[in-house]
DOLO-420888 format. One record per residue (C-alpha): residue number from 1; residue in one letter; chain; x negated, z negated, y. Coordinates in nm, 3 decimals, decimal comma. Example, Ala and Ser with C-alpha at 12.3 -4.5 7.8 and 13.67 -1.06 7.14 Angstrom:
<sites>
SITE     n   res   chain      east        up     north
SITE     1     A       A    -1,230    -0,780    -0,450
SITE     2     S       A    -1,367    -0,714    -0,106
</sites>
This chain:
<sites>
SITE     n   res   chain      east        up     north
SITE     1     X       A    -2,110     1,355    12,375
SITE     2     X       A    -1,928     1,091    12,054
SITE     3     X       A    -1,653     1,336    11,996
SITE     4     X       A    -1,628     1,494    11,619
SITE     5     X       A    -1,312     1,579    11,612
SITE     6     X       A    -1,189     1,952    11,501
SITE     7     X       A    -0,856     1,954    11,609
SITE     8     X       A    -0,627     1,687    11,791
SITE     9     X       A    -0,343     1,649    11,604
SITE    10     X       A    -0,269     1,250    11,671
SITE    11     X       A    -0,420     0,891    11,843
SITE    12     X       A    -0,399     0,774    11,482
SITE    13     X       A    -0,696     0,968    11,392
SITE    14     X       A    -0,959     0,923    11,711
SITE    15     X       A    -1,172     0,638    11,741
SITE    16     X       A    -1,214     0,412    12,034
SITE    17     X       A    -1,487     0,571    12,140
SITE    18     X       A    -1,357     0,919    12,148
SITE    19     X       A    -1,104     0,813    12,332
SITE    20     X       A    -1,309     0,692    12,598
SITE    21     X       A    -1,535     1,024    12,618
SITE    22     X       A    -1,233     1,228    12,639
SITE    23     X       A    -1,098     0,976    12,951
SITE    24     X       A    -1,469     0,995    13,128
SITE    25     X       A    -1,477     1,384    13,046
SITE    26     X       A    -1,160     1,388    13,216
SITE    27     X       A    -1,227     1,179    13,466
SITE    28     X       A    -1,475     1,492    13,590
SITE    29     X       A    -1,197     1,714    13,566
SITE    30     X       A    -0,999     1,602    13,820
SITE    31     X       A    -1,242     1,613    14,056
SITE    32     X       A    -1,295     1,976    13,988
SITE    33     X       A    -0,880     1,940    14,061
SITE    34     X       A    -0,919     1,847    14,355
SITE    35     X       A    -1,173     2,050    14,460
SITE    36     X       A    -1,152     2,387    14,656
SITE    37     X       A    -1,287     2,595    14,326
SITE    38     X       A    -1,132     2,449    14,014
SITE    39     X       A    -1,284     2,687    13,781
SITE    40     X       A    -1,529     2,623    13,494
SITE    41     X       A    -1,661     2,826    13,232
SITE    42     X       A    -1,670     2,616    12,921
SITE    43     X       A    -1,400     2,820    12,735
SITE    44     X       A    -1,540     3,144    12,906
SITE    45     X       A    -1,484     3,379    12,583
SITE    46     X       A    -1,226     3,165    12,389
SITE    47     X       A    -0,852     3,290    12,341
SITE    48     X       A    -0,597     3,033    12,380
SITE    49     X       A    -0,257     3,059    12,234
SITE    50     X       A     0,057     2,846    12,301
SITE    51     X       A     0,306     2,891    12,074
SITE    52     X       A     0,624     2,620    12,184
SITE    53     X       A     0,907     2,622    11,939
SITE    54     X       A     1,090     2,343    12,193
SITE    55     X       A     1,178     2,418    12,545
SITE    56     X       A     0,864     2,281    12,757
SITE    57     X       A     0,804     2,273    13,128
SITE    58     X       A     0,525     1,998    13,209
SITE    59     X       A     0,369     2,023    12,888
SITE    60     X       A     0,354     2,417    12,828
SITE    61     X       A     0,232     2,451    13,223
SITE    62     X       A     0,018     2,211    13,216
SITE    63     X       A    -0,186     2,352    12,911
SITE    64     X       A    -0,156     2,695    13,064
SITE    65     X       A    -0,300     2,570    13,381
SITE    66     X       A    -0,594     2,378    13,202
SITE    67     X       A    -0,689     2,689    12,941
SITE    68     X       A    -0,717     2,904    13,307
SITE    69     X       A    -0,898     2,689    13,477
SITE    70     X       A    -1,160     2,636    13,233
SITE    71     X       A    -1,179     3,022    13,185
SITE    72     X       A    -1,010     3,099    12,867
SITE    73     X       A    -0,776     3,390    12,773
SITE    74     X       A    -0,475     3,231    12,756
SITE    75     X       A    -0,121     3,381    12,572
SITE    76     X       A     0,176     3,151    12,591
SITE    77     X       A     0,414     3,305    12,246
SITE    78     X       A     0,783     3,327    12,338
SITE    79     X       A     0,897     3,192    11,961
SITE    80     X       A     1,228     3,220    12,080
SITE    81     X       A     1,191     3,584    11,987
SITE    82     X       A     0,883     3,522    11,743
SITE    83     X       A     0,931     3,625    11,384
SITE    84     X       A     0,989     3,271    11,268
SITE    85     X       A     1,330     3,345    11,409
SITE    86     X       A     1,384     3,634    11,185
SITE    87     X       A     1,330     3,461    10,893
SITE    88     X       A     0,876     3,432    10,847
SITE    89     X       A     0,779     3,128    10,741
SITE    90     X       A     0,575     2,896    10,936
SITE    91     X       A     0,235     2,896    10,702
SITE    92     X       A     0,332     3,341    10,747
SITE    93     X       A     0,269     3,324    11,102
SITE    94     X       A    -0,011     3,083    11,091
SITE    95     X       A    -0,199     3,361    10,881
SITE    96     X       A    -0,087     3,628    11,128
SITE    97     X       A    -0,228     3,400    11,400
SITE    98     X       A    -0,567     3,346    11,161
SITE    99     X       A    -0,639     3,728    11,130
SITE   100     X       A    -0,605     3,730    11,526
SITE   101     X       A    -0,908     3,525    11,541
SITE   102     X       A    -0,789     3,284    11,823
SITE   103     X       A    -1,006     2,957    11,910
SITE   104     X       A    -0,783     2,763    12,053
SITE   105     X       A    -0,383     2,701    11,903
SITE   106     X       A    -0,166     2,473    12,135
SITE   107     X       A     0,143     2,406    11,930
SITE   108     X       A     0,493     2,219    11,974
SITE   109     X       A     0,738     2,168    11,700
SITE   110     X       A     1,100     1,999    11,638
SITE   111     X       A     0,964     1,903    11,266
SITE   112     X       A     0,677     1,622    11,235
SITE   113     X       A     0,405     1,723    11,043
SITE   114     X       A     0,435     2,080    11,104
SITE   115     X       A     0,126     2,104    11,332
SITE   116     X       A    -0,092     1,948    11,026
SITE   117     X       A     0,023     2,222    10,814
SITE   118     X       A    -0,088     2,492    11,086
SITE   119     X       A    -0,368     2,338    11,126
SITE   120     X       A    -0,422     2,352    10,708
SITE   121     X       A    -0,414     2,741    10,740
SITE   122     X       A    -0,650     2,911    11,039
SITE   123     X       A    -0,996     2,894    11,148
SITE   124     X       A    -0,964     2,762    11,531
SITE   125     X       A    -0,910     2,396    11,683
SITE   126     X       A    -0,515     2,326    11,710
SITE   127     X       A    -0,406     2,099    11,963
SITE   128     X       A    -0,066     1,945    11,875
SITE   129     X       A     0,225     1,937    12,184
SITE   130     X       A     0,416     1,710    12,016
SITE   131     X       A     0,591     1,757    11,714
SITE   132     X       A     0,921     1,581    11,609
SITE   133     X       A     0,925     1,237    11,570
SITE   134     X       A     0,578     1,197    11,516
SITE   135     X       A     0,346     1,219    11,757
SITE   136     X       A     0,210     1,363    12,111
SITE   137     X       A    -0,148     1,279    12,150
SITE   138     X       A    -0,240     1,429    12,482
SITE   139     X       A     0,046     1,275    12,689
SITE   140     X       A    -0,066     0,892    12,553
SITE   141     X       A    -0,397     1,016    12,648
SITE   142     X       A    -0,323     1,122    13,029
SITE   143     X       A    -0,118     0,781    13,027
SITE   144     X       A    -0,399     0,636    12,928
SITE   145     X       A    -0,618     0,810    13,191
SITE   146     X       A    -0,329     0,722    13,433
SITE   147     X       A    -0,341     0,329    13,335
SITE   148     X       A    -0,732     0,345    13,327
SITE   149     X       A    -0,737     0,467    13,731
SITE   150     X       A    -0,487     0,235    13,845
SITE   151     X       A    -0,564    -0,103    13,676
SITE   152     X       A    -0,963    -0,007    13,646
SITE   153     X       A    -0,946    -0,085    13,309
SITE   154     X       A    -0,751     0,034    12,931
SITE   155     X       A    -0,799    -0,357    12,792
SITE   156     X       A    -0,635    -0,636    12,798
SITE   157     X       A    -0,340    -0,526    12,965
SITE   158     X       A     0,067    -0,600    12,883
SITE   159     X       A     0,246    -0,293    12,878
SITE   160     X       A     0,617    -0,236    12,835
SITE   161     X       A     0,715     0,096    12,663
SITE   162     X       A     1,147     0,087    12,763
SITE   163     X       A     1,403     0,256    12,620
SITE   164     X       A     1,468     0,495    12,328
SITE   165     X       A     1,146     0,407    12,111
SITE   166     X       A     1,329     0,558    11,787
SITE   167     X       A     1,308     0,887    11,873
SITE   168     X       A     1,037     0,882    12,085
SITE   169     X       A     0,668     1,050    12,007
SITE   170     X       A     0,533     0,970    12,313
SITE   171     X       A     0,613     0,572    12,202
SITE   172     X       A     0,414     0,654    11,859
SITE   173     X       A     0,135     0,798    12,002
SITE   174     X       A     0,126     0,530    12,335
SITE   175     X       A     0,147     0,224    12,065
SITE   176     X       A    -0,152     0,371    11,890
SITE   177     X       A    -0,356     0,469    12,178
SITE   178     X       A    -0,261     0,132    12,360
SITE   179     X       A    -0,326    -0,095    12,025
SITE   180     X       A    -0,677     0,048    11,978
SITE   181     X       A    -0,806    -0,010    12,318
SITE   182     X       A    -0,697    -0,404    12,228
SITE   183     X       A    -0,338    -0,454    12,442
SITE   184     X       A    -0,062    -0,652    12,468
SITE   185     X       A     0,240    -0,391    12,410
SITE   186     X       A     0,563    -0,458    12,403
SITE   187     X       A     0,880    -0,207    12,319
SITE   188     X       A     1,212    -0,312    12,496
SITE   189     X       A     1,538    -0,145    12,423
SITE   190     X       A     1,834    -0,150    12,234
SITE   191     X       A     1,809    -0,230    11,851
SITE   192     X       A     1,968     0,102    11,768
SITE   193     X       A     1,718     0,269    11,934
SITE   194     X       A     1,409     0,057    11,734
SITE   195     X       A     1,226     0,252    11,492
SITE   196     X       A     1,295     0,132    11,118
SITE   197     X       A     1,025    -0,114    11,020
SITE   198     X       A     0,876    -0,221    11,382
SITE   199     X       A     0,721    -0,541    11,255
SITE   200     X       A     0,459    -0,325    11,119
SITE   201     X       A     0,379    -0,198    11,477
SITE   202     X       A     0,159    -0,464    11,577
SITE   203     X       A     0,421    -0,468    11,872
SITE   204     X       A     0,638    -0,763    12,061
SITE   205     X       A     1,006    -0,680    12,052
SITE   206     X       A     1,252    -0,735    12,325
SITE   207     X       A     1,659    -0,629    12,356
SITE   208     X       A     1,651    -0,792    12,744
SITE   209     X       A     1,477    -0,596    12,994
SITE   210     X       A     1,386    -0,896    13,213
SITE   211     X       A     1,271    -1,105    12,886
SITE   212     X       A     1,019    -0,778    12,773
SITE   213     X       A     0,915    -0,692    13,144
SITE   214     X       A     0,842    -1,058    13,232
SITE   215     X       A     0,435    -1,046    13,334
SITE   216     X       A     0,385    -0,715    13,256
SITE   217     X       A     0,146    -0,495    13,404
SITE   218     X       A     0,246    -0,133    13,311
SITE   219     X       A     0,600    -0,043    13,279
SITE   220     X       A     0,655     0,267    13,088
SITE   221     X       A     1,019     0,426    13,090
SITE   222     X       A     1,125     0,688    12,805
SITE   223     X       A     1,392     0,974    12,830
SITE   224     X       A     1,686     0,894    12,622
SITE   225     X       A     1,620     1,171    12,321
SITE   226     X       A     2,018     1,263    12,283
SITE   227     X       A     1,924     1,583    12,121
SITE   228     X       A     1,722     1,433    11,814
SITE   229     X       A     2,037     1,145    11,803
SITE   230     X       A     2,268     1,235    11,518
SITE   231     X       A     2,549     0,954    11,582
SITE   232     X       A     2,646     0,654    11,887
SITE   233     X       A     2,313     0,477    11,933
SITE   234     X       A     2,442     0,392    12,329
SITE   235     X       A     2,754     0,281    12,444
SITE   236     X       A     2,770     0,477    12,703
SITE   237     X       A     2,516     0,602    12,955
SITE   238     X       A     2,696     0,372    13,255
SITE   239     X       A     2,639     0,090    13,006
SITE   240     X       A     2,295     0,198    12,872
SITE   241     X       A     2,174     0,163    13,267
SITE   242     X       A     2,333    -0,126    13,343
SITE   243     X       A     2,154    -0,339    13,038
SITE   244     X       A     1,821    -0,120    13,017
SITE   245     X       A     1,766     0,111    13,314
SITE   246     X       A     1,496     0,033    13,556
SITE   247     X       A     1,600    -0,090    13,865
SITE   248     X       A     1,432    -0,325    14,142
SITE   249     X       A     1,622    -0,632    14,036
SITE   250     X       A     1,424    -0,572    13,661
SITE   251     X       A     1,146    -0,448    13,750
SITE   252     X       A     1,110    -0,752    13,986
SITE   253     X       A     1,040    -1,004    13,640
SITE   254     X       A     0,744    -0,758    13,644
SITE   255     X       A     0,395    -0,871    13,813
SITE   256     X       A     0,392    -0,784    14,201
SITE   257     X       A     0,107    -0,526    14,117
SITE   258     X       A     0,296    -0,389    13,778
SITE   259     X       A     0,312     0,024    13,766
SITE   260     X       A     0,606     0,247    13,691
SITE   261     X       A     0,543     0,555    13,445
SITE   262     X       A     0,808     0,782    13,301
SITE   263     X       A     0,655     1,121    13,090
SITE   264     X       A     0,930     1,297    13,236
SITE   265     X       A     1,207     1,509    13,256
SITE   266     X       A     1,423     1,143    13,438
SITE   267     X       A     1,723     1,114    13,383
SITE   268     X       A     1,831     0,956    13,734
SITE   269     X       A     2,023     0,640    13,739
SITE   270     X       A     2,028     0,651    13,343
SITE   271     X       A     1,672     0,539    13,255
SITE   272     X       A     1,514     0,450    13,566
SITE   273     X       A     1,640     0,427    13,945
SITE   274     X       A     1,584     0,713    14,193
SITE   275     X       A     1,412     0,506    14,417
SITE   276     X       A     1,194     0,361    14,189
SITE   277     X       A     1,125     0,651    14,054
SITE   278     X       A     0,986     0,765    14,430
SITE   279     X       A     0,825     0,436    14,545
SITE   280     X       A     0,467     0,566    14,591
SITE   281     X       A     0,331     0,201    14,563
SITE   282     X       A     0,494     0,129    14,235
SITE   283     X       A     0,557     0,482    14,075
SITE   284     X       A     0,252     0,704    13,941
SITE   285     X       A     0,500     0,986    13,784
SITE   286     X       A     0,348     1,234    13,962
SITE   287     X       A    -0,001     1,109    13,904
SITE   288     X       A     0,066     1,135    13,523
SITE   289     X       A     0,167     1,493    13,554
SITE   290     X       A    -0,171     1,589    13,760
SITE   291     X       A    -0,357     1,378    13,464
SITE   292     X       A    -0,210     1,578    13,227
SITE   293     X       A    -0,468     1,855    13,311
SITE   294     X       A    -0,730     1,711    13,339
SITE   295     X       A    -0,687     1,546    12,989
SITE   296     X       A    -0,580     1,895    12,838
SITE   297     X       A    -0,894     2,046    12,995
SITE   298     X       A    -1,102     1,755    12,850
SITE   299     X       A    -0,949     1,830    12,539
SITE   300     X       A    -0,974     2,189    12,473
SITE   301     X       A    -1,373     2,173    12,606
SITE   302     X       A    -1,457     1,895    12,355
SITE   303     X       A    -1,282     2,096    12,061
SITE   304     X       A    -1,453     2,395    12,180
SITE   305     X       A    -1,763     2,231    12,159
SITE   306     X       A    -1,719     2,120    11,793
SITE   307     X       A    -1,564     2,490    11,710
SITE   308     X       A    -1,864     2,647    11,846
SITE   309     X       A    -2,144     2,433    11,704
SITE   310     X       A    -1,962     2,460    11,381
SITE   311     X       A    -1,970     2,840    11,384
SITE   312     X       A    -2,337     2,833    11,468
SITE   313     X       A    -2,393     2,595    11,183
SITE   314     X       A    -2,187     2,793    10,911
SITE   315     X       A    -2,040     3,124    11,042
SITE   316     X       A    -1,936     3,227    10,686
SITE   317     X       A    -1,713     2,935    10,671
SITE   318     X       A    -1,573     2,989    11,043
SITE   319     X       A    -1,505     3,364    11,014
</sites>
């Protein structure tokens, strides 16, 4: 299949061909999910554990549905009541889980690098469902699938990522993926919400929405990550919307057929006008949610194949 990863920890580790393989398989799962019978046996006999140390609606539900449709035994761990809250270290939790012999571990954690640390301590495939400000690989992959389906390609597009870039793992993963696939990436937002050393990202930077959106094929809005802010990064929600919120006038500077995206949850009237978010001719926000299930099915399917191949080739190492 041309997909050789043991874990899915970030876009940074994926090759261009691996991204294509995953998206191609996800296309098949889109068709499966739209059919009458939505089940496959790709993960039959395997155990999937979802560990979400941060609250999540879309991502956790999407991974749970994906696992069940592939035939896995799926368990959601209530991390708010876990031993972590009683003082247990992340490594001890990993060792405890390892003793239960799971096959797939889906992890969301508030600290960058925590998922990578877990992956070093367990003998199963680990999928990063978002770690701090670091990465959110399946979100970037579902965004890529949405773009490819809408634009019939994933190369040579102008993509404007707008809003809170500094605190967004979604932005980081999308910058990496879109760059690997040879697109022109623009970051648009207030200077206070741009990452340090932004010049190293190989992107264009704008603090004016109209200039940043001029001629864009894709407009990707981001949520203000207030829970990750430790200071006054914006003057007020009202002023933010006036300058950087997406409305019809600002969107008119993009191409006539530009699509509008948002990873959710949305703050209507802050990051995006509700009319734009609900415009069936421009918004693909609901399509992103649908693609999320298919992409996560594809990711777990490919990792499970590699896991089985590794066990078959070297059972002692995987014991």
